[in-house]
N, C-alpha and C positions, 0 to 999 in steps of 0.2 A: 441922612440919608434914605431914598425912595423906596417904595414897597417892590421886591422881586417878582415879577408876575408868575414863575415859573414857581417859587415859593408858596405864594399866596394860593396858586392852584391846588399844587399837593396839599396843603394844611387843609384848603377846602372839602376836599376828595377825603384824607383822611379823617374829618370829622363826619362827612355823611355817611362814611360807610360805617364807621363804629354806631352813629346813632340810628341810621337807618335799622342796622342788625338788633342793636337791644329795642327801640319802641316803634319799630315799623315804618315802614315805608312814607305812610300818611302818619304817622306819630307823633312827628316832629315838625317844628315849625323852620322855614328857611331862616328867620333871624336867629333861632335857637343854634343852626346849624354853623354861622356866620360868625356867632358870640364863641361856641365851643373851639371855631377854629383859631381864636384870638386875631379876629380881624376889627379893626375900631372903623373902618368905613363900612357904615349898615348896609350900602349899596354894591360890597365887593361881589359877593354871590351873584349875583343877578347880573352885575357885568361880567363877568366871566362865563356863567352858563345859560343865564335868559331865565330857565325857571327848574321846576322840580325834575321834570323830565330831561332836561340839558345835563343838572347834575348826576343823575343818575345813571345815564347814558356815559357819563366820565367815570362814574363808579365800574362799571362793568368795561368799559374800555381798558382799565388799568391791568385788568386781570384776565380776561378772555384770550387775547393774542397766543399767550403761553398755553393755556390749556386747549386751544385749536390746534395750534402746532403740535402737541404731544398727541393728540387722540389722533390726526390725520397720519402721524407717524405711525401710530399702533394699527391702524386700518390699512396704512400700506404694507404693513408686515405679514397682518393677517391676508388680504388678497396676495401676497408671494409666496405663502406656505400651499397654492391652492387647495384641492376638493379636499375637507377634515371630514372626519364621523360627527356627526350632529351635535352631539353633546360636548366635543371641543369646540366646535365653533361656538357653540350657544358660548361658552365660558370666555373664548378669546374676545367675544363680540362686547361681553359684559364687562370686561377687563378695561376694556376700549373705552367704555363708556363711564366707568367708576373711576381708574388709577387717574385721569388726567385732573378731574376736578378732588381727588382725595390727595393729591399731592398739596394742596392748598392747607390743609389743616397743619401742615408744616410750615407755610409762609408766614413770618413775622411781620410782613407790612399788609395788613389787613384782610390776608386769606381766610381766616375764621371768619370775619366779619359777611365777606363775600357769599359764601356757603350759604349766612344765616338769611342772606338777601335774594339769594336764587330759591330759597326755598318759597320765600313769600312770591316771587316772579312765578313761578310753576303754577302756583295757585289761581294766578291772574293772567288766563292766557291772552285777555283782550290786549293787554296793555302794548304800546306801541314798540316797548323795546323788544318784547317777545314775539310780535309780529313779523317785524324787520328779520327776524332770525329763521322763522319759520319759512318766509318767503325765497329766502336766499339759499341754493343748490348746492354753493360752494362751502357753507357751514358744515362742519365736522358732524353736529348734530343729525343732519338730513343725510348726511353720506352714510351715517350711522344705520340711520333706520331703513334705509334701500338695501342696505349687504343683511339687514335682520330680517327685513320680508321673508325673503325664500323660506328660510326656516321654520316658519310659522304657518297655519292654514291662513284661509281667508278669511273664516269669520273672526279669528285673533286679531288680524290686521286692520279689517275694515268695521267691524260690528261691536269687538270689543276693544279694541284701541289698548292691545297687550304692550306694546311697543311704547307707549305712553305712560301704561302702569309700572312698568320697568325705571322709566325715567323718573317718574314721580317718587317711585320708592328710592330711588338713589340722592335724589335730593331731600326728601324730609329725612333719610338717616345721617345722610353726609350734615346737615344743619343740626341735627340731634347732637353730632359729637362735635361740633364746632363750638354749639354752647356750653360745652363743660369746661372741666378743667383742661389745662392746657399742659405740654411736656410729657404725655402720654404716647407711649408706641403704639402709632397706627398700623403696623402692618398687619396684625393678626385681626383687627377691626375690618381693614380693607380686603383682607383674604374672602372674608365671610361675607362681606358685602357682595363682591364678586357671584360667589356662592348664591345668595338670595337672588340677585338681578337674574342668572344665566336660570333659576327655578322657576322665576317667572317666566321668563322668556318659553319654558320648555311647559307647562301649564298645558294641559288637554283640554279642551272644552267638552264637559260631562253632557250625559243624556239630558240633564237635569236643565242644565243651561241650554243646551240648544232649544229645550220644549219651551222655556220661558221665553228666548229670544222668537220663537217662532209665533208663540202665543202674543207677546208686545207689538211684532211686525204684519200680524193680519194675514190673511191668502194675497198672494201676487194680484197686483193690480192690471188689468189689462193694458194694451198701449192706446194711445189713441185712434179711436176708429178701428180698434179689435172687434167690438160687438156689432159692427155693423156689416163685416166680412161675410159674403153669400157661405152656409152649409154648417155656418156655430150655431149650436142649440140655442 
């Protein structure tokens, strides 16, 4: 009986997500993934995905639609509630960031591996797999960033990148949890992580941090030609 292409793709993706999670995206060869998927044809992986980037994109495509749908739903609910006290708004938005991904801890079809892979990607922001997300305004993470921004001061958004810090904390903690034993009740972990992310968003810029930022950036530069304007000392 000839091989079933759909089954072959599922087997290759399952092997890739497991090995990428355990050994790193660059730590395993495509030949090893092909073998782990039980493929006798040594070119099966290249035939279906082309290269490592194509295979990684397939792993992400397996999990992201569910996360996207859930986060957009939570953001719809947030916007429908109208104006909220800032502390309540921060926690609601922290939950919209965390909960859709935390649900992957209970996904037996590679969910925990996906979380470990995403932690690797968030530390490699230049990868095409993340650039395409960053540049797409329809992605839920970009909608989330837009809704969080009004709750933060300009320095936190544009110079300290506090939103990205909240995202990084989320991925790191979820990956740590995903690498541990399965079968735990994740409700307490998830609620506490939401608390932590909300606290990151609420962090004020201290006088020391503001001073160090000013020292790092130096005095503002004059606009082009400003030094030539009459009446300037």
